[in-house]
C-alpha positions as CSV (number, residue, x, y, z in Angstrom):
1,M,82.1,84.2,91.8
2,K,78.4,83.9,92.7
3,K,77.1,86.5,95.2
4,I,74.7,85.8,98.0
5,T,71.3,86.0,96.4
6,Y,69.0,85.2,99.3
7,S,68.6,86.0,102.9
8,V,71.0,83.6,104.6
9,L,72.8,86.5,106.3
10,A,69.5,87.7,107.7
11,L,68.9,84.2,109.0
12,L,72.4,84.3,110.6
13,L,71.9,87.6,112.3
14,I,68.6,86.7,113.9
15,T,69.8,83.4,115.2
16,F,72.7,84.5,117.5
17,T,72.6,82.6,120.7
18,G,74.2,83.1,124.1
19,C,77.7,81.6,124.3
20,K,76.7,79.2,127.0
21,K,74.6,77.5,124.3
22,F,77.3,77.0,121.7
23,V,77.3,73.3,122.5
24,D,73.6,72.9,122.9
25,G,71.4,71.5,120.2
26,Y,74.3,70.7,117.9
27,D,72.1,68.3,115.9
28,T,69.7,71.1,114.8
29,S,69.9,73.9,112.4
30,P,69.8,77.5,113.8
31,N,66.9,78.1,111.4
32,D,65.1,74.9,112.3
33,P,63.6,74.1,109.0
34,S,61.7,70.8,108.6
35,V,64.6,69.3,106.4
36,V,68.2,70.5,107.0
37,T,70.2,69.7,103.9
38,P,74.0,69.7,103.5
39,A,73.5,72.5,100.9
40,L,71.7,74.7,103.4
41,L,74.2,74.0,106.2
42,L,77.2,74.7,103.9
43,S,75.7,78.1,102.8
44,N,75.0,79.0,106.4
45,C,78.4,78.0,107.6
46,E,80.1,80.0,104.8
47,V,78.1,83.1,105.6
48,A,79.0,82.7,109.3
49,Y,82.6,82.7,108.3
50,F,82.1,85.8,106.2
51,A,80.7,87.5,109.3
52,T,83.6,86.3,111.4
53,A,86.3,87.5,108.9
54,N,84.6,90.7,107.7
55,G,82.7,91.9,110.8
56,Q,83.6,93.3,114.2
57,L,86.7,91.1,114.7
58,S,88.1,92.5,111.5
59,R,87.4,96.1,112.5
60,Q,88.8,95.6,116.0
61,T,92.1,94.1,114.9
62,S,92.5,96.7,112.2
63,M,92.3,99.4,114.9
64,M,94.8,97.5,117.1
65,V,97.4,97.6,114.3
66,Q,96.4,101.1,113.3
67,Q,95.3,100.4,109.8
68,S,92.1,102.2,110.9
69,T,91.2,104.5,113.8
70,G,88.0,104.6,115.8
71,V,87.0,108.2,116.3
72,D,83.5,108.0,117.8
73,G,81.1,105.7,119.6
74,Q,81.9,102.1,120.1
75,S,84.8,102.3,117.6
76,R,86.5,104.9,119.7
77,D,86.2,102.6,122.7
78,A,87.8,99.7,120.8
79,N,90.5,102.1,119.5
80,E,91.4,102.9,123.1
81,Y,91.4,99.2,124.0
82,A,88.3,99.3,126.0
83,I,87.5,95.7,125.2
84,D,85.9,93.6,127.9
85,E,84.3,90.3,128.4
86,G,81.0,91.5,126.8
87,S,82.6,93.0,123.7
88,N,82.7,89.9,121.6
89,V,79.9,87.6,122.9
90,N,78.3,87.6,119.4
91,E,81.5,86.9,117.6
92,W,82.3,83.9,119.8
93,S,78.7,82.7,119.4
94,V,79.0,82.8,115.6
95,I,82.3,80.9,115.6
96,Y,81.1,78.1,117.9
97,G,77.4,78.2,117.0
98,N,76.7,79.1,113.4
99,G,80.2,78.0,112.5
100,L,81.7,75.0,114.3
101,N,78.4,73.8,115.6
102,N,76.8,73.6,112.2
103,L,80.0,72.2,110.5
104,K,79.7,69.2,112.9
105,T,76.1,68.7,111.8
106,L,77.2,69.2,108.1
107,Y,80.0,66.6,108.4
108,N,77.7,64.0,110.2
109,Q,74.7,64.6,107.9
110,A,76.8,64.4,104.7
111,G,78.3,61.2,105.9
112,T,80.8,59.0,104.1
113,A,78.6,58.9,101.1
114,N,79.4,62.6,100.4
115,P,83.1,63.2,101.1
116,H,83.3,66.5,99.3
117,Y,80.9,68.1,101.7
118,Q,82.8,66.5,104.5
119,G,86.1,67.8,103.1
120,I,84.9,71.4,102.9
121,A,83.4,71.1,106.5
122,K,86.9,70.0,107.7
123,I,88.7,72.9,106.0
124,M,86.2,75.4,107.4
125,Q,86.5,73.9,110.8
126,A,90.2,74.6,110.7
127,M,89.6,78.2,109.6
128,F,87.0,79.0,112.3
129,L,89.2,77.4,114.9
130,G,92.2,79.3,113.6
131,V,90.4,82.7,114.2
132,A,89.3,81.6,117.7
133,T,92.8,80.5,118.9
134,D,94.6,83.4,117.3
135,L,92.4,85.9,119.2
136,W,91.7,84.0,122.5
137,G,94.6,81.6,122.8
138,D,93.5,78.4,124.5
139,V,90.0,77.6,123.3
140,P,87.5,74.6,123.5
141,N,88.0,72.1,120.7
142,R,88.4,68.4,121.5
143,E,85.5,68.3,124.0
144,A,83.4,71.0,122.3
145,L,80.2,70.0,120.6
146,N,80.5,66.6,122.2
147,G,77.3,65.6,124.0
148,E,77.1,66.1,127.7
149,K,80.8,66.6,128.1
150,G,80.5,69.3,125.5
151,L,78.2,71.3,127.8
152,S,81.3,72.5,129.7
153,P,84.2,71.6,127.5
154,K,87.8,72.0,128.6
155,Y,90.0,74.6,127.0
156,D,92.7,73.0,124.9
157,A,96.2,74.4,125.0
158,Q,97.0,76.4,121.9
159,V,99.8,74.1,121.0
160,D,97.3,71.3,120.7
161,V,94.8,73.5,118.8
162,M,97.4,74.4,116.3
163,S,98.2,70.7,115.7
164,D,94.4,70.0,115.3
165,I,94.1,72.8,112.7
166,Q,96.7,71.0,110.6
167,K,95.0,67.6,111.1
168,Y,91.6,69.0,110.0
169,L,93.2,70.6,106.9
170,D,94.9,67.3,106.0
171,E,91.6,65.4,106.5
172,G,89.7,67.9,104.4
173,I,92.2,67.7,101.6
174,A,92.1,63.9,101.6
175,L,88.3,63.9,101.5
176,L,88.2,66.4,98.6
177,K,90.6,64.3,96.6
178,K,88.0,61.5,96.4
179,P,86.5,61.3,92.9
180,A,83.2,63.0,92.2
181,D,81.5,59.7,91.6
182,A,82.2,58.7,95.2
183,N,79.6,61.2,96.2
184,K,75.8,61.0,96.1
185,I,75.6,64.8,96.0
186,V,78.2,67.4,95.5
187,P,78.5,71.0,96.4
188,G,77.5,73.6,93.7
189,T,75.9,76.9,93.9
190,D,75.4,76.4,97.7
191,D,79.2,76.9,97.9
192,Y,79.4,80.7,97.8
193,I,83.2,80.5,97.9
194,Y,84.3,78.2,95.0
195,A,80.9,77.0,93.6
196,G,81.8,73.4,94.3
197,D,85.3,73.5,92.8
198,V,87.0,71.0,95.0
199,N,90.4,71.5,93.4
200,A,90.2,75.2,94.3
201,W,89.4,74.2,97.9
202,I,92.4,71.8,98.0
203,A,94.8,74.5,96.8
204,A,93.5,77.1,99.2
205,A,93.7,74.6,102.1
206,H,97.4,74.2,101.4
207,V,97.9,77.9,101.8
208,V,96.0,77.9,105.1
209,K,98.3,75.1,106.2
210,A,101.3,77.4,105.3
211,R,99.6,80.3,107.2
212,Y,99.4,78.2,110.4
213,Y,102.9,76.7,110.1
214,N,104.2,80.3,109.6
215,R,102.3,81.3,112.7
216,L,104.9,79.4,114.8
217,S,107.8,81.6,113.7
218,K,108.5,82.7,117.3
219,R,108.4,79.1,118.6
220,D,110.4,77.4,115.8
221,A,111.8,79.8,113.2
222,A,113.5,77.2,111.0
223,G,111.0,74.4,111.3
224,S,108.0,76.7,110.7
225,A,109.7,78.1,107.6
226,T,110.4,74.6,106.2
227,S,106.8,73.4,106.8
228,A,105.3,76.6,105.4
229,L,107.4,76.3,102.2
230,A,106.4,72.7,101.8
231,S,102.7,73.6,102.1
232,L,103.1,76.4,99.6
233,N,104.8,74.0,97.2
234,D,101.8,71.7,97.6
235,A,99.5,74.7,96.9
236,K,101.3,75.5,93.7
237,L,101.1,71.9,92.6
238,A,97.4,72.0,93.3
239,G,97.0,75.1,91.1
240,F,97.2,78.1,93.4
241,A,99.1,80.2,91.0
242,G,97.5,83.7,90.9
243,N,94.8,86.0,92.0
244,E,92.2,84.0,90.1
245,N,92.6,81.3,92.8
246,N,91.9,83.7,95.7
247,M,89.4,82.7,98.3
248,N,87.0,85.6,98.9
249,A,83.9,86.2,100.9
250,H,81.1,87.4,98.6
251,F,78.3,89.8,99.3
252,G,75.3,91.4,97.6
253,T,73.5,94.7,97.1
254,K,70.5,94.0,99.3
255,S,70.7,95.3,102.9
256,N,70.9,91.8,104.4
257,E,73.8,90.9,102.1
258,Y,76.1,93.8,102.5
259,N,79.8,93.6,103.1
260,Q,80.0,94.4,106.8
261,W,82.7,97.1,106.4
262,Y,80.2,98.9,104.2
263,A,77.2,98.2,106.5
264,F,79.1,99.6,109.5
265,T,81.1,102.5,108.1
266,V,78.6,103.8,105.6
267,V,75.1,102.6,106.6
268,E,74.9,102.0,110.3
269,R,77.8,103.9,112.0
270,A,79.0,106.5,109.5
271,G,81.7,108.6,111.0
272,Y,82.8,106.1,113.7
273,M,85.9,105.0,111.9
274,K,88.6,106.6,109.7
275,T,91.6,105.0,108.0
276,G,94.7,105.0,110.2
277,L,97.5,107.5,109.9
278,T,100.2,104.8,110.4
279,M,99.0,103.0,107.3
280,T,98.4,106.1,105.1
281,N,101.8,107.6,106.0
282,I,103.4,104.4,104.8
283,M,101.4,104.4,101.6
284,N,101.9,108.1,100.8
285,A,105.6,107.6,101.2
286,W,105.4,104.9,98.5
287,T,103.0,106.8,96.3
288,D,100.9,103.7,96.5
289,P,98.3,103.1,93.8
290,R,96.0,101.4,96.3
291,L,95.5,104.6,98.3
292,P,92.3,105.7,96.4
293,F,90.9,102.3,96.9
294,Y,91.7,102.0,100.5
295,C,90.7,105.6,101.4
296,L,88.3,108.3,100.4
297,P,89.8,111.8,100.0
298,D,90.1,113.8,103.3
299,S,88.9,117.3,103.8
300,G,92.1,118.5,102.0
301,N,91.4,116.2,99.0
302,A,94.4,114.0,100.0
303,Y,94.6,110.5,101.5
304,N,95.5,110.8,105.2
305,G,94.2,108.8,108.1
306,S,93.6,109.8,111.7
307,A,96.3,109.3,114.3
308,T,95.3,106.6,116.8
309,D,95.2,109.0,119.7
310,A,93.6,112.0,117.9
311,Q,90.0,111.9,116.7
312,N,90.6,113.6,113.4
313,L,87.0,113.8,112.0
314,D,88.4,115.3,108.7
315,A,90.6,112.3,108.0
316,S,90.0,109.8,105.1
317,E,87.1,107.5,105.4
318,V,87.5,103.8,104.6
319,G,87.4,103.6,100.8
320,P,85.6,101.4,98.3
321,Y,88.0,98.4,98.5
322,L,86.4,97.5,101.8
323,A,83.4,99.8,102.1
324,T,81.3,99.0,99.1
325,D,78.0,97.1,99.5
326,A,79.0,94.0,97.4
327,A,82.8,94.3,97.6
328,P,84.4,90.9,98.0
329,F,86.6,90.4,101.0
330,P,89.8,88.4,100.9
331,L,90.1,85.3,103.0
332,V,93.1,83.4,101.5
333,T,95.0,85.1,98.6
334,Y,97.9,84.6,96.3
335,A,99.5,87.8,97.7
336,E,99.4,86.3,101.2
337,A,100.9,83.1,99.9
338,K,103.8,84.9,98.3
339,F,104.4,87.0,101.4
340,I,104.5,83.9,103.5
341,E,107.0,82.5,101.0
342,A,109.1,85.6,101.2
343,E,109.2,85.5,105.0
344,A,109.9,81.8,105.1
345,K,112.6,82.0,102.5
346,F,114.2,84.9,104.3
347,R,114.3,82.9,107.6
348,A,115.8,80.0,105.6
349,N,118.5,82.5,104.4
350,D,117.5,82.2,100.7
351,K,117.4,85.9,100.3
352,A,117.2,85.9,96.5
353,A,114.1,83.8,96.5
354,A,112.7,85.9,99.4
355,A,113.1,89.0,97.3
356,T,111.4,87.5,94.2
357,A,108.5,86.3,96.3
358,H,108.2,89.7,98.0
359,N,108.1,91.5,94.6
360,D,105.5,89.1,93.3
361,A,103.4,89.5,96.4
362,I,103.3,93.3,96.0
363,I,102.4,93.1,92.3
364,A,99.6,90.6,93.1
365,S,98.2,92.8,95.8
366,V,98.1,95.9,93.7
367,N,96.5,94.0,90.8
368,A,93.8,92.4,93.1
369,V,93.0,95.8,94.7
370,T,93.1,98.1,91.7
371,G,92.3,95.7,88.9
372,A,95.5,96.7,87.0
373,A,99.2,96.1,87.2
374,P,101.2,98.8,89.0
375,E,103.0,101.3,87.0
376,Q,106.7,100.7,86.5
377,I,107.8,103.6,88.7
378,F,106.1,101.9,91.6
379,V,107.5,98.5,90.7
380,D,111.0,100.0,90.5
381,S,110.8,101.7,93.9
382,Q,108.9,99.0,95.9
383,A,108.8,95.7,94.0
384,S,112.3,95.3,92.7
385,E,114.2,94.0,95.7
386,T,117.2,91.7,95.4
387,A,119.1,89.4,97.6
388,A,121.2,92.4,98.6
389,T,118.4,94.7,99.5
390,I,115.6,92.5,100.9
391,S,114.8,92.6,104.6
392,L,112.2,91.3,107.0
393,E,111.1,94.9,107.6
394,K,110.3,95.4,104.0
395,I,108.5,92.1,103.6
396,M,106.3,92.6,106.7
397,T,105.6,96.3,106.1
398,H,104.4,95.5,102.6
399,K,102.4,92.6,103.9
400,Y,100.8,94.9,106.6
401,V,99.5,97.2,103.8
402,A,98.4,94.3,101.6
403,M,96.4,92.7,104.4
404,F,94.3,95.8,105.1
405,G,91.2,94.8,107.1
406,Q,92.2,91.2,107.5
407,I,92.6,89.7,111.0
408,E,95.8,88.2,109.7
409,A,97.6,91.6,109.9
410,Y,97.1,91.5,113.7
411,A,98.7,88.0,113.9
412,D,101.6,89.2,111.8
413,W,102.3,92.2,113.9
414,R,102.3,90.2,117.1
415,R,104.8,87.7,115.6
416,T,107.1,90.3,114.2
417,N,106.4,93.7,115.8
418,I,106.5,95.1,112.3
419,P,105.6,97.9,111.7
420,T,106.6,99.6,114.8
421,L,103.5,100.8,116.6
422,T,103.0,103.2,119.5
423,P,100.1,102.3,121.8
424,N,97.2,104.7,122.0
425,A,98.1,107.4,124.5
426,N,94.5,107.8,125.4
427,S,94.2,104.2,126.6
428,N,94.6,103.2,130.3
429,L,96.0,99.8,129.2
430,G,99.5,101.2,128.4
431,A,100.0,98.6,125.6
432,I,98.4,97.3,122.4
433,P,96.3,94.3,123.3
434,R,97.8,90.9,122.5
435,R,94.5,88.9,122.7
436,L,90.8,89.2,123.5
437,P,89.4,88.4,127.0
438,T,87.3,85.3,127.8
439,V,83.8,86.2,126.8
440,L,81.1,86.8,129.5
441,D,78.9,83.8,128.9
442,E,81.9,81.4,128.9
443,R,83.0,82.8,132.3
444,L,79.5,82.4,133.6
445,Y,78.5,79.0,132.3
446,N,81.7,77.1,131.5
447,S,83.6,76.1,134.7
448,N,86.6,75.3,132.6
449,A,86.9,78.7,131.0
450,P,90.0,80.7,132.0
451,K,89.0,83.7,134.1
452,N,91.2,85.9,131.9
453,S,90.7,89.6,131.3
454,D,94.4,90.5,130.7
455,L,94.6,91.9,127.2
456,K,98.4,92.2,127.5
457,L,98.9,88.5,128.0
458,P,100.4,87.0,124.8
459,V,98.9,83.8,123.3
460,W,101.2,80.8,123.2
461,W,102.6,81.3,119.7
462,D,103.2,85.0,120.6
463,N,105.7,84.0,123.3
């Protein structure tokens, strides 16, 4: 897949705005060129999503679920749950400004003459909104970016936001199914994710639908499983059948194009983060072939992370899978789809199918991370479950490892409490956070914003 080859990321980073402005000027580009094209807007929106999925939110949630450990500076603060209303102002601004704001402009500017651009805009709208509601709960949506009313939009209940996510995905899929000749212009190299391949977008959108149906497992265990499996079947029919279909964020080798895990842990804040002992203990017990990709050798030439409550400066650094300048970052993957299938089949009491999907998911993950199929000894010990041996614990523990660095791992842990995690004893909070607090600018400038700073308050789907 094409890498970013010009300075869109630099443009993104210099155009952060205060959160109170996320609804202002929605009909202008953040870069304010004389002509704003759908191609420029699409590229900018995709880079904004890369920053959302691969940046600070990724690092914070990875520390919350102890895949990584903050041992110094701001990372140690986050590791001890010292997250306040000022911690994620920029991340909120990117979601609502460079993301949802510009997607609205893209959708309107593309117009009905260009349904493929509109379809991608709708799918990305759902994905941005999904991150926002997963981390903050109730969020602005139906009144956001909506003229004068949008200047202080109401916060929609998460149950409604989840419904809207499915609606936007359905709309996006329908738009992308329109023939190419129904478009005046079509996405191409400006689409950093799939290079204008609308069939790939459709297939991935069905997996995202399954992700958000599965998110409701605490609210409706049986119904969410049925809906997730139906969406996965649609994804399979649309061609989502292997790692070649994965949706990834792409980066480059120039300093303004770096994978943000690399930029943070190697270039800007070296020594602030280590891999997490919880994750490395699990992987060492499995003799996991992904270890040398997830971790660099520690001071003893082994792969061991730092405990969450001990600043072990000799522990393993984050490895090349995440922390390489141009390393692609997974957004929607075949392994995730198979883990969702395994979990949903297990809840539906089809344990044989759950075991098969679980085994396929592990093999797909190893292949994607290492570039090779796992050796048979690993398959025999970890990816040969049967109806008699499969369990939710096995499915979710393996998914936890496979989703290293992805915000999705934090959502999964909140739904299932797998793996078992002990809160950082150095924190005054007394519990692992279940959400992020309302950001400062929203509290100051949006009268409808909840005055919430309770990190222990579960979001709706976590109840």
